[in-house]
DOVEX-739325 format. One line per field, with one value per residue: x, y, z of N, C-alpha, C, O in turn; residue in three letters. Coordinates in steps of 0.02 Angstrom, whole numbers, plus 50000, padded with zeros to 5 digits. Layout:
// DOVEX-739325
n.u <- [X:...]
n.v <- [Y:...]
n.w <- [Z:...]
ca.u <- [X:...]
ca.v <- [Y:...]
ca.w <- [Z:...]
c.u <- [X:...]
c.v <- [Y:...]
c.w <- [Z:...]
o.u <- [X:...]
o.v <- [Y:...]
o.w <- [Z:...]
residuo <- [ALA:...]
END
This chain:
// DOVEX-739325
n.u <- [66321:66413:66345:66334:66430:66375:66254:66297:66369:66474:66587:66495:66380:66256:66194:66181:66092:65977:65957:65912:65791:65614:65534:65649:65779:65873:66001:66083:66216:66288:66436:66491:66393:66303:66180:66050:65987:65845:65790:65657:65528:65425:65321:65298:65416:65508:65464:65487:65625:65663:65611:65697:65819:65801:65787:65916:65984:65923:65975:66107:66144:66251:66354:66457:66589:66695:66868:67025:67187:67275:67191:67135:67201:67165:67026:67021:67102:67141:67087:66967:66887:66768:66676:66671:66610:66482:66439:66431:66329:66221:66205:66275:66405:66575:66715:66878:66905:66987:67076:67103:67029:66900:66773:66683:66520:66402:66233:66064:65971:65937:66020:66145:66135:66132:66252:66341:66332:66387:66519:66563:66553:66658:66771:66775:66828:66950:67048:67215:67369:67542:67700:67860:68012:68169:68310:68392:68302:68215:68225:68178:68043:67990:68033:68009:67914:67751:67726:67773:67791:67711:67619:67561:67498:67404:67321:67283:67221:67139:67177:67264:67435:67579:67745:67821:67944:68008:67977:68014:67923:67795:67639:67477:67315:67141:66998:66984:67001:67056:67175:67244:67271:67348:67461:67515:67554:67654:67748:67782:67840:67951:68019:68004:67931:67793:67819:67893:68056:68191:68346:68499:68661:68833:68926:69087:69179:69252:69181:69050:69016:69015:68908:68800:68804:68809:68711:68622:68599:68637:68566:68437:68435:68448:68323:68241:68277:68247:68100:67987:68071:68150:68285:68397:68514:68582:68571:68669:68757:68842:68758:68665:68502:68390:68232:68087:68005:68056:68138:68177:68250:68357:68420:68451:68536:68643:68692:68734:68835:68931:68958:69013:69123:69201:69225:69333:69440:69523:69633:69701:69839:69898:70064:70190:70356:70443:70375:70370:70508:70534:70454:70514:70635:70612:70539:70402:70299:70310:70287:70152:70083:70100:70032:69902:69868:69863:69895:70024:70080:70214:70219:70279:70223:70127:70040:69969:69843:69782:69655:69551:69404:69391:69523:69594]
n.v <- [66868:66772:66703:66778:66761:66648:66698:66792:66711:66612:66711:66810:66760:66713:66826:66908:66836:66856:66992:66994:66940:66922:67075:67137:67196:67283:67223:67218:67156:67155:67111:67147:67194:67095:67112:67110:67201:67235:67310:67356:67403:67319:67227:67088:67039:67080:66999:66871:66868:66890:66773:66678:66717:66695:66557:66519:66566:66483:66362:66378:66392:66415:66309:66248:66139:66094:66062:65977:66034:65934:65834:65873:65834:65699:65702:65761:65677:65508:65424:65493:65480:65406:65465:65593:65565:65525:65643:65723:65654:65687:65815:65922:66041:66064:66151:66200:66312:66474:66484:66356:66292:66242:66153:66215:66214:66205:66218:66164:66185:66058:65974:66018:65980:65842:65813:65866:65778:65662:65703:65740:65614:65547:65623:65603:65473:65487:65562:65631:65600:65631:65556:65594:65525:65465:65453:65337:65251:65210:65077:64990:65006:64921:64800:64629:64602:64549:64562:64683:64848:64943:64863:64805:64915:64950:64835:64822:64943:64981:65073:65161:65152:65229:65248:65402:65433:65548:65647:65594:65541:65447:65423:65421:65366:65378:65359:65489:65458:65332:65352:65428:65336:65247:65323:65353:65224:65199:65300:65258:65138:65181:65269:65224:65197:65172:65042:64997:64988:65075:65060:65120:65109:65131:65020:64954:64962:64843:64747:64738:64639:64524:64550:64558:64437:64297:64331:64397:64311:64311:64420:64377:64269:64330:64398:64288:64227:64320:64349:64465:64569:64685:64701:64805:64863:65010:65066:65147:65166:65119:65108:65022:64968:64926:64865:64843:64753:64814:64731:64626:64695:64742:64621:64575:64674:64654:64530:64568:64659:64575:64498:64596:64635:64518:64497:64465:64585:64714:64854:65005:65112:65263:65319:65442:65472:65503:65456:65320:65291:65314:65212:65099:65097:65057:64948:64948:64893:64754:64750:64802:64709:64595:64627:64643:64537:64545:64546:64635:64730:64815:64923:65011:65142:65132:65055:64897:64823:64671:64568:64523:64620:64707:64702:64754]
n.w <- [55854:55811:55716:55608:55496:55436:55388:55298:55208:55096:55015:55014:54959:55013:55076:54968:54893:54970:54946:54820:54831:54806:54788:54797:54905:55032:55127:55281:55376:55531:55598:55717:55807:55791:55730:55607:55472:55376:55231:55134:55019:55007:55103:55108:55051:55146:55254:55208:55193:55323:55386:55327:55373:55512:55512:55476:55589:55684:55647:55674:55805:55945:56040:56180:56226:56354:56348:56369:56322:56282:56240:56123:56001:55996:55976:55853:55779:55725:55834:55863:55754:55739:55829:55774:55653:55698:55753:55641:55570:55646:55606:55655:55669:55720:55792:55855:55990:55986:56092:56126:56226:56222:56131:55995:55952:55814:55766:55774:55929:55978:55902:55945:56083:56072:56006:56096:56206:56151:56123:56252:56313:56245:56275:56412:56428:56378:56438:56463:56532:56575:56609:56656:56592:56633:56522:56543:56602:56507:56441:56545:56547:56454:56490:56521:56433:56400:56529:56567:56644:56574:56508:56618:56687:56593:56591:56726:56756:56651:56548:56413:56378:56322:56265:56224:56126:56073:56163:56279:56375:56462:56403:56460:56434:56461:56571:56694:56835:56825:56750:56839:56941:56867:56825:56950:56989:56894:56926:57053:57021:56949:57039:57168:57333:57448:57491:57382:57312:57238:57171:57116:57039:56985:56881:56869:56714:56680:56747:56701:56607:56684:56767:56681:56606:56487:56349:56435:56540:56676:56725:56706:56792:56917:56922:56923:57042:57136:57142:57074:57067:56961:56852:56775:56652:56593:56421:56360:56460:56613:56715:56834:56876:57006:57044:57146:57282:57443:57531:57447:57349:57421:57451:57323:57279:57364:57318:57190:57221:57275:57160:57078:57154:57152:57021:56882:56822:56725:56724:56664:56682:56624:56592:56613:56542:56647:56758:56730:56738:56872:56932:56879:56940:57065:57192:57191:57111:57135:57273:57282:57205:57279:57397:57352:57276:57136:56959:56887:56753:56681:56550:56402:56404:56501:56641:56666:56758:56825:56894:57034:57052:57169:57217:57108]
ca.u <- [66375:66447:66305:66337:66463:66329:66203:66331:66381:66539:66596:66433:66329:66193:66162:66163:66028:65923:65947:65874:65728:65554:65537:65717:65790:65941:66012:66146:66232:66341:66470:66508:66333:66260:66111:66035:65937:65817:65754:65619:65461:65373:65315:65307:65488:65542:65446:65520:65697:65669:65604:65756:65875:65786:65803:65991:66004:65904:66020:66176:66153:66318:66364:66526:66607:66761:66915:67096:67225:67308:67144:67113:67227:67128:66961:67028:67140:67110:67043:66906:66851:66700:66633:66661:66559:66418:66418:66412:66265:66171:66196:66306:66475:66615:66785:66912:66910:67055:67119:67110:67000:66836:66748:66628:66471:66352:66178:66001:65981:65932:66082:66201:66129:66153:66325:66381:66335:66432:66589:66578:66571:66724:66822:66776:66867:67013:67094:67283:67421:67608:67749:67928:68055:68244:68335:68419:68248:68169:68218:68143:67973:67967:68062:67961:67864:67682:67723:67807:67751:67661:67564:67525:67450:67347:67280:67256:67180:67095:67199:67313:67498:67628:67807:67833:68017:68030:67964:68037:67867:67743:67572:67426:67249:67082:66956:67027:67018:67100:67242:67279:67296:67399:67522:67543:67591:67715:67791:67807:67885:68014:68054:67996:67879:67739:67848:67935:68121:68228:68418:68541:68731:68877:68962:69150:69179:69275:69134:68985:69001:69000:68842:68749:68808:68801:68642:68583:68581:68645:68509:68376:68440:68430:68250:68210:68289:68214:68040:67958:68124:68172:68357:68413:68575:68572:68595:68727:68797:68852:68713:68618:68448:68352:68163:68046:67994:68117:68184:68208:68295:68420:68454:68477:68593:68699:68723:68769:68896:68979:68975:69058:69185:69239:69236:69403:69442:69586:69634:69764:69857:69943:70124:70240:70424:70471:70339:70393:70575:70530:70429:70562:70693:70590:70505:70334:70257:70316:70251:70081:70056:70100:69981:69833:69856:69848:69949:70040:70131:70240:70232:70318:70194:70070:70038:69906:69830:69731:69639:69482:69386:69410:69597:69617]
ca.v <- [66891:66714:66675:66824:66732:66603:66740:66822:66658:66614:66765:66852:66729:66707:66891:66935:66802:66890:67058:66987:66905:66955:67139:67167:67226:67299:67185:67235:67112:67184:67058:67172:67192:67034:67132:67106:67249:67221:67367:67345:67435:67266:67191:67014:67024:67087:66945:66811:66869:66883:66702:66642:66732:66662:66488:66513:66576:66423:66306:66393:66406:66397:66274:66238:66082:66106:66007:65988:66044:65870:65788:65897:65793:65634:65714:65777:65625:65444:65400:65529:65476:65381:65518:65648:65542:65527:65715:65745:65624:65725:65878:65972:66050:66091:66165:66213:66384:66502:66474:66282:66273:66214:66139:66261:66175:66244:66180:66177:66167:65985:65947:66035:65941:65774:65812:65880:65716:65617:65728:65735:65543:65531:65657:65572:65413:65502:65610:65613:65623:65613:65543:65604:65468:65477:65410:65272:65212:65189:65004:64955:65015:64865:64739:64581:64592:64555:64577:64747:64898:64973:64813:64794:64967:64945:64781:64834:65006:64994:65132:65150:65183:65230:65287:65448:65441:65616:65690:65557:65534:65396:65453:65377:65390:65345:65398:65529:65421:65273:65376:65453:65278:65216:65364:65343:65160:65209:65341:65215:65089:65215:65306:65193:65222:65126:64972:64984:65018:65085:65065:65129:65121:65121:64959:64965:64934:64774:64700:64740:64576:64475:64569:64540:64365:64280:64340:64424:64256:64330:64465:64333:64227:64371:64409:64225:64211:64371:64361:64530:64620:64701:64725:64837:64900:65062:65051:65186:65180:65061:65116:64965:64988:64868:64889:64791:64758:64838:64678:64589:64739:64741:64553:64573:64720:64622:64483:64605:64690:64520:64482:64647:64633:64458:64489:64476:64645:64742:64926:65029:65181:65294:65344:65486:65440:65511:65410:65252:65284:65308:65147:65049:65095:65041:64883:64964:64843:64691:64757:64810:64646:64548:64645:64642:64475:64562:64540:64705:64730:64881:64930:65070:65204:65119:64994:64858:64784:64621:64531:64530:64691:64745:64704:64801]
ca.w <- [55810:55785:55664:55552:55437:55400:55354:55240:55161:55066:54965:55016:54918:55048:55087:54901:54873:55007:54916:54758:54848:54794:54756:54810:54972:55055:55188:55315:55433:55570:55636:55783:55851:55778:55707:55536:55455:55310:55204:55071:55017:55003:55168:55098:55042:55210:55298:55179:55210:55397:55403:55305:55424:55574:55501:55480:55662:55723:55627:55689:55876:55968:56105:56197:56268:56377:56327:56385:56259:56263:56211:56057:55947:55995:55945:55782:55747:55713:55889:55865:55691:55749:55862:55724:55604:55731:55759:55572:55554:55683:55572:55692:55653:55776:55786:55916:56003:55974:56152:56135:56289:56214:56063:55977:55912:55782:55744:55814:56004:55984:55873:55993:56141:56058:55992:56159:56245:56116:56130:56323:56330:56214:56314:56479:56429:56341:56472:56453:56581:56556:56663:56630:56599:56622:56466:56564:56626:56450:56429:56597:56535:56414:56518:56541:56378:56417:56602:56578:56684:56534:56499:56684:56704:56545:56611:56794:56763:56592:56511:56362:56402:56268:56274:56172:56127:56058:56222:56341:56424:56454:56394:56481:56410:56488:56620:56738:56897:56804:56729:56900:56975:56826:56828:57017:56990:56853:56965:57107:56992:56929:57091:57233:57378:57466:57492:57324:57319:57175:57187:57056:57051:56928:56878:56829:56646:56678:56783:56672:56575:56739:56793:56630:56585:56415:56331:56488:56583:56747:56743:56709:56852:56973:56922:56941:57113:57176:57105:57083:57058:56891:56848:56707:56639:56542:56354:56346:56522:56660:56774:56843:56918:57035:57066:57172:57352:57477:57557:57391:57315:57461:57442:57255:57277:57401:57274:57136:57248:57279:57091:57053:57195:57134:56948:56858:56780:56713:56723:56635:56704:56580:56625:56580:56545:56715:56805:56715:56768:56947:56951:56859:56985:57134:57197:57207:57075:57171:57337:57271:57179:57335:57446:57324:57237:57066:56911:56864:56700:56663:56480:56382:56427:56546:56686:56662:56820:56816:56954:57060:57049:57229:57221:57055]
c.u <- [66410:66411:66309:66372:66417:66274:66232:66344:66451:66542:66536:66375:66259:66158:66143:66100:65969:65907:65907:65808:65667:65559:65603:65722:65864:65951:66081:66157:66293:66373:66491:66450:66292:66191:66109:65976:65913:65773:65721:65548:65406:65377:65326:65379:65524:65528:65483:65595:65709:65660:65666:65816:65864:65799:65878:66013:65984:65948:66093:66180:66225:66316:66438:66536:66680:66805:66986:67137:67256:67257:67120:67136:67190:67060:66967:67069:67102:67066:66974:66864:66779:66653:66621:66607:66489:66392:66394:66343:66206:66154:66228:66379:66510:66683:66815:66915:66981:67102:67126:67078:66931:66822:66687:66582:66422:66297:66114:66016:65980:65995:66140:66197:66153:66227:66368:66386:66385:66505:66609:66597:66639:66780:66831:66821:66935:67053:67165:67325:67489:67657:67820:67971:68126:68265:68357:68362:68204:68165:68177:68067:67946:67994:68006:67908:67793:67672:67759:67760:67697:67604:67525:67476:67390:67297:67244:67206:67139:67112:67245:67376:67549:67684:67813:67904:68041:68023:67992:67982:67828:67681:67519:67356:67194:67039:67003:67048:67068:67168:67279:67308:67354:67464:67555:67583:67655:67767:67822:67855:67953:68052:68046:67943:67823:67762:67892:68000:68156:68301:68456:68618:68772:68916:69027:69149:69199:69229:69066:68967:68982:68930:68788:68746:68794:68726:68597:68563:68588:68586:68445:68375:68423:68354:68214:68216:68252:68148:68003:68006:68140:68241:68369:68476:68565:68604:68662:68769:68804:68812:68666:68566:68412:68287:68124:68031:68058:68164:68216:68261:68364:68458:68488:68539:68655:68732:68762:68836:68950:69003:69027:69125:69230:69253:69307:69401:69514:69580:69700:69777:69912:70002:70163:70307:70452:70440:70361:70465:70576:70505:70477:70618:70672:70557:70433:70283:70254:70278:70177:70047:70051:70046:69911:69817:69834:69910:69962:70095:70149:70255:70268:70286:70132:70083:69973:69902:69774:69719:69566:69470:69405:69483:69624:69607]
c.v <- [66830:66681:66717:66797:66685:66639:66773:66772:66666:66666:66811:66825:66730:66775:66922:66901:66833:66955:67054:66950:66950:67020:67174:67200:67243:67264:67199:67185:67136:67128:67081:67170:67130:67049:67127:67154:67234:67281:67348:67376:67383:67224:67118:66994:67027:67025:66880:66810:66859:66811:66662:66653:66698:66587:66475:66516:66514:66367:66317:66420:66384:66363:66262:66173:66092:66047:66028:65993:65975:65822:65812:65855:65726:65646:65725:65725:65559:65417:65431:65523:65454:65434:65577:65629:65545:65599:65741:65718:65660:65790:65937:65980:66076:66107:66183:66289:66407:66490:66403:66259:66238:66198:66183:66225:66223:66199:66202:66160:66094:65950:65954:65991:65868:65765:65820:65818:65666:65638:65724:65661:65523:65560:65625:65509:65423:65561:65586:65642:65597:65605:65552:65544:65486:65429:65343:65224:65185:65114:64966:64957:64952:64799:64692:64567:64603:64573:64646:64795:64927:64928:64805:64853:64969:64892:64796:64893:65022:65057:65112:65188:65175:65272:65335:65466:65511:65663:65658:65557:65471:65433:65404:65405:65349:65389:65431:65491:65364:65295:65400:65393:65245:65256:65357:65279:65166:65247:65300:65165:65123:65244:65273:65225:65167:65053:64954:65022:65022:65098:65069:65138:65104:65053:64973:64931:64861:64724:64696:64671:64523:64489:64546:64465:64356:64286:64365:64370:64275:64375:64423:64292:64268:64385:64347:64212:64259:64392:64427:64586:64628:64730:64748:64869:64947:65043:65084:65205:65114:65067:65058:64989:64926:64897:64829:64801:64772:64783:64641:64630:64738:64674:64549:64614:64688:64569:64514:64633:64634:64501:64531:64643:64577:64448:64501:64531:64665:64820:64949:65101:65206:65323:65393:65450:65445:65463:65338:65242:65276:65237:65091:65042:65079:64972:64889:64913:64779:64695:64763:64743:64594:64563:64632:64578:64489:64548:64609:64701:64800:64882:64995:65134:65194:65061:64965:64816:64738:64586:64538:64604:64731:64753:64755:64871]
c.w <- [55777:55726:55599:55491:55398:55362:55293:55185:55128:55011:54961:54976:54948:55055:55022:54874:54908:54972:54854:54768:54832:54756:54766:54877:54983:55123:55218:55372:55468:55615:55706:55833:55845:55751:55630:55521:55385:55289:55140:55076:55018:55066:55161:55089:55107:55256:55272:55199:55284:55419:55383:55354:55488:55572:55508:55550:55700:55708:55648:55759:55896:56036:56118:56238:56287:56359:56348:56321:56238:56230:56139:55999:55941:55960:55872:55743:55737:55769:55887:55802:55698:55778:55814:55674:55633:55738:55692:55554:55587:55645:55607:55670:55715:55755:55854:55928:55995:56032:56170:56202:56283:56141:56051:55929:55878:55753:55780:55886:56012:55958:55919:56057:56131:56047:56055:56204:56217:56132:56206:56341:56300:56255:56383:56484:56392:56370:56461:56507:56557:56614:56629:56642:56585:56567:56486:56587:56569:56443:56483:56587:56497:56439:56543:56488:56399:56493:56618:56616:56639:56520:56564:56699:56656:56569:56680:56797:56701:56555:56455:56384:56345:56286:56213:56172:56119:56119:56287:56395:56411:56452:56412:56465:56437:56530:56668:56801:56882:56786:56790:56936:56934:56830:56897:57021:56949:56890:57022:57080:56976:56988:57160:57274:57389:57462:57432:57334:57250:57194:57120:57076:56986:56936:56840:56761:56644:56707:56751:56640:56629:56767:56746:56615:56511:56398:56384:56540:56655:56770:56752:56774:56915:56980:56940:57014:57158:57141:57125:57077:56983:56895:56781:56706:56582:56476:56341:56407:56559:56721:56777:56889:56940:57063:57093:57246:57391:57498:57500:57355:57355:57453:57372:57247:57309:57356:57217:57159:57254:57209:57066:57088:57174:57060:56930:56807:56767:56708:56700:56660:56657:56619:56582:56582:56614:56764:56794:56745:56840:56969:56935:56908:57056:57132:57210:57174:57112:57236:57332:57251:57238:57386:57419:57285:57163:57025:56881:56814:56681:56588:56464:56409:56473:56591:56677:56723:56808:56881:56972:57066:57106:57235:57170:57076]
o.u <- [66434:66438:66291:66346:66419:66250:66198:66334:66482:66502:66527:66327:66209:66099:66094:66061:65915:65848:65873:65775:65669:65585:65613:65674:65908:65914:66132:66112:66347:66342:66507:66457:66251:66148:66159:65923:65953:65726:65755:65515:65348:65426:65360:65402:65565:65573:65506:65623:65755:65695:65686:65854:65911:65818:65901:66054:66022:65959:66135:66218:66254:66283:66479:66494:66723:66782:67004:67122:67261:67277:67091:67098:67185:67039:66925:67071:67041:67013:66926:66813:66735:66598:66567:66565:66442:66333:66344:66302:66150:66099:66212:66411:66479:66709:66780:66927:67029:67162:67153:67100:66907:66853:66644:66601:66403:66312:66113:66064:66020:66020:66179:66248:66187:66259:66419:66437:66420:66547:66666:66645:66674:66829:66886:66849:66971:67084:67175:67318:67493:67655:67834:67968:68142:68242:68342:68372:68161:68110:68144:68030:67889:67979:67962:67864:67774:67619:67773:67700:67641:67546:67464:67420:67334:67237:67184:67157:67106:67067:67264:67373:67560:67676:67811:67926:68089:68060:67993:67995:67826:67669:67516:67342:67200:67043:67057:67107:67113:67217:67340:67364:67401:67517:67616:67637:67706:67826:67881:67905:68006:68114:68081:67912:67810:67729:67925:68001:68149:68314:68446:68633:68749:68935:69024:69122:69167:69236:69026:68910:68936:68897:68738:68693:68771:68684:68536:68517:68545:68561:68406:68323:68389:68325:68160:68169:68228:68144:67990:67987:68142:68254:68353:68494:68541:68656:68707:68809:68776:68828:68631:68580:68403:68287:68128:68044:68110:68224:68275:68311:68419:68520:68544:68587:68711:68794:68816:68886:69008:69062:69077:69177:69291:69286:69340:69366:69560:69528:69751:69733:69965:69992:70168:70315:70482:70474:70371:70478:70614:70530:70481:70645:70712:70549:70402:70233:70200:70240:70140:69994:70003:70016:69866:69760:69795:69966:69916:70149:70105:70298:70287:70322:70092:70130:69923:69947:69722:69766:69525:69514:69434:69506:69669:69623]
o.v <- [66836:66639:66695:66807:66682:66615:66781:66785:66719:66664:66846:66861:66745:66780:66958:66932:66835:66973:67102:66930:67010:67023:67232:67229:67220:67276:67192:67173:67137:67103:67040:67148:67115:67005:67137:67149:67222:67300:67325:67376:67399:67191:67088:66942:66984:67001:66839:66759:66825:66787:66616:66608:66673:66556:66427:66476:66491:66325:66273:66467:66340:66386:66266:66156:66097:65990:66087:65960:65963:65775:65773:65841:65699:65604:65703:65727:65557:65389:65399:65557:65482:65446:65607:65670:65564:65613:65776:65755:65664:65816:65995:65931:66105:66079:66183:66326:66368:66484:66387:66209:66209:66225:66188:66208:66274:66148:66254:66126:66068:65902:65908:65968:65838:65719:65788:65807:65631:65597:65706:65647:65483:65527:65620:65494:65376:65600:65527:65700:65546:65643:65520:65514:65517:65371:65294:65164:65143:65086:64916:64916:64931:64747:64713:64526:64659:64595:64661:64784:64935:64949:64798:64841:64987:64904:64785:64892:65074:65093:65054:65245:65119:65325:65311:65509:65533:65711:65688:65572:65446:65474:65350:65463:65287:65450:65404:65492:65350:65261:65393:65397:65220:65226:65355:65276:65138:65229:65308:65149:65094:65244:65294:65275:65125:65009:64902:65078:64976:65144:65028:65172:65069:65034:65000:64876:64822:64664:64655:64649:64483:64443:64518:64434:64401:64252:64355:64380:64255:64369:64432:64282:64243:64383:64350:64188:64240:64447:64441:64645:64579:64777:64713:64902:64927:65009:65053:65252:65063:65037:65044:65025:64879:64946:64774:64856:64745:64788:64625:64602:64734:64673:64525:64595:64694:64564:64491:64631:64646:64490:64512:64649:64584:64400:64544:64527:64635:64845:64917:65144:65176:65350:65384:65403:65397:65433:65301:65190:65236:65208:65041:64987:65086:64941:64843:64894:64751:64649:64733:64724:64556:64518:64614:64567:64452:64540:64639:64675:64841:64846:65031:65176:65240:65022:65000:64778:64759:64574:64556:64645:64785:64807:64794:64917]
o.w <- [55721:55691:55544:55436:55337:55311:55242:55126:55132:54964:54912:54960:54914:55040:55019:54839:54879:54968:54835:54720:54844:54700:54747:54901:54947:55170:55184:55412:55438:55662:55749:55890:55888:55748:55595:55552:55339:55324:55094:55128:55028:55081:55202:55113:55124:55291:55312:55218:55306:55464:55419:55371:55517:55622:55540:55571:55744:55752:55640:55772:55865:56083:56072:56280:56243:56355:56347:56271:56178:56196:56101:55953:55886:55919:55833:55682:55739:55754:55909:55796:55667:55752:55813:55655:55599:55729:55687:55526:55561:55650:55592:55653:55759:55706:55905:55881:55998:56022:56224:56230:56331:56096:56095:55873:55906:55721:55814:55902:56050:55989:55932:56082:56172:56072:56066:56237:56254:56152:56222:56377:56332:56270:56410:56537:56377:56335:56451:56526:56523:56662:56578:56696:56535:56565:56451:56592:56580:56440:56467:56614:56506:56411:56580:56498:56414:56515:56676:56619:56663:56521:56563:56722:56674:56568:56689:56835:56701:56534:56449:56405:56323:56317:56156:56211:56152:56126:56341:56454:56355:56496:56382:56480:56435:56525:56683:56818:56921:56804:56793:56960:56963:56838:56901:57050:56969:56886:57038:57112:56989:56987:57207:57253:57346:57435:57432:57358:57209:57232:57075:57125:56941:56991:56785:56754:56609:56695:56772:56644:56618:56789:56766:56613:56477:56427:56379:56579:56694:56826:56798:56805:56960:57034:56971:57046:57211:57113:57184:57080:56946:56933:56732:56755:56529:56473:56313:56407:56540:56772:56729:56937:56902:57100:57067:57272:57373:57486:57502:57334:57326:57449:57365:57214:57285:57355:57198:57124:57239:57199:57036:57056:57176:57039:56960:56757:56795:56689:56713:56660:56650:56674:56521:56620:56638:56805:56842:56775:56868:57017:56971:56917:57103:57080:57238:57205:57121:57254:57371:57276:57243:57415:57457:57265:57134:57049:56852:56827:56666:56565:56510:56435:56484:56581:56681:56740:56783:56919:56930:57080:57098:57255:57184:57039]
residuo <- [ALA:GLU:VAL:ILE:PRO:ALA:ILE:ILE:GLY:LYS:GLY:GLY:ALA:LYS:ILE:ASN:SER:PHE:ARG:SER:GLU:GLY:ALA:GLY:ALA:GLU:VAL:GLU:ALA:ASP:SER:THR:THR:GLY:LYS:VAL:LYS:ILE:TYR:SER:HIS:ASP:ALA:ALA:THR:ARG:GLU:THR:ILE:LYS:SER:ALA:VAL:GLU:GLN:ILE:VAL:ALA:GLU:ASN:HIS:ILE:GLY:HIS:VAL:SER:ILE:GLU:LYS:THR:THR:ILE:GLY:LEU:VAL:LEU:GLY:GLU:PRO:GLY:LYS:GLU:VAL:ARG:GLU:LYS:VAL:ALA:GLN:ILE:GLY:CYS:ASN:PHE:ASN:VAL:SER:ASP:ASP:ASP:SER:LYS:LEU:VAL:LEU:LYS:GLY:THR:ASP:GLU:GLN:ILE:ALA:GLN:ALA:SER:GLU:LEU:LEU:LYS:ALA:PHE:ILE:ALA:VAL:ASN:HIS:ILE:ALA:GLU:VAL:ASP:ILE:GLU:PRO:GLU:ASP:GLU:PRO:ILE:LEU:PHE:SER:GLY:GLY:SER:ASN:SER:ILE:LEU:SER:LYS:VAL:GLU:SER:ASP:HIS:GLY:VAL:LYS:ALA:ASN:PHE:ARG:LYS:GLY:LYS:ASN:VAL:VAL:GLN:VAL:ARG:GLY:GLU:LEU:GLU:LYS:ILE:ASN:ALA:ALA:THR:ALA:GLU:ILE:GLU:ARG:PHE:LEU:LYS:GLY:GLY:ASP:GLY:MET:GLU:VAL:CYS:LYS:PHE:ASN:VAL:PRO:ASP:GLY:ALA:ILE:GLY:SER:VAL:ILE:GLY:LYS:GLY:GLY:SER:ASN:ILE:SER:LYS:LEU:GLU:GLU:ASP:PHE:GLU:GLY:VAL:ARG:VAL:ASN:VAL:GLY:ARG:ASP:SER:ASN:VAL:ILE:SER:ILE:ARG:GLY:PRO:GLU:ASP:LEU:VAL:LYS:GLN:CYS:ARG:SER:ARG:LEU:VAL:ILE:THR:ILE:ALA:THR:ALA:ARG:VAL:SER:ASP:THR:ILE:GLU:LEU:THR:PRO:THR:GLN:LYS:GLY:ASN:ILE:SER:SER:SER:ASP:ILE:ILE:LYS:ARG:VAL:ALA:GLY:ILE:THR:SER:THR:SER:ILE:ALA:LEU:ASN:GLU:ASP:SER:ILE:VAL:ILE:ARG:GLY:ILE:SER:ASN:ASP:VAL]
END
């Protein structure tokens, strides 16, 4: 039945040409049953049309190659250009099944066999897997330039790894076994496990500058001192993440905690008129400043506290 459209031809051109063959004939092609019926009083005409129909059938055998939905775009897009050209040179045509589960090939048995091998070989090295990425983790994917986690998995596992910003995923492409190993390494890098540790915590607004340093110098120093550790501060948040071997992450975190605790910061507390009156008539500011070694200034509608982060 799948060959019937080829027998009918575009706009019925092919089947009409059969009808005018030789002494003339009536030709019926049933797309439901897949049967073709030829009526003619001339035996030679019937035989000629039958041979032509059999030739079309021979050239339009159907074959199938299973494919994952995520790989279809690669076959039909730029990565699949070369394999598509090779299939065309063989004389085979293919399209995607309605349920996106297989490639449907048309041609002779020999053409289908050759094209199937080419397509299977392409698909085998173009499996795709995706790893979900938290927005705050996006920058760490590229941290380190040529030594970034994406570059590392490409080099170590022989895959292609790209961040898809619109979907917030890392897409890994390659042989199935290799992409499984690569995605496992990315997951371990992002979430920890197997000796890798991931630590995240919030840094107070006033201390973020001390953590980062001028031009990121303090972050670079941490990564230099604790080789194998990656430190990242979120683009739109004060969440800092530390990744690397468990013992080094703990040491790095301890140093950061000290940096944050000893950073000079300021904080402002908004006051109502009543609250300001109550504070003005007491010695609470003097007592708190003495206990905490902070500088406290009472303004018209607020209190500004300055000093070491822990004291503030």
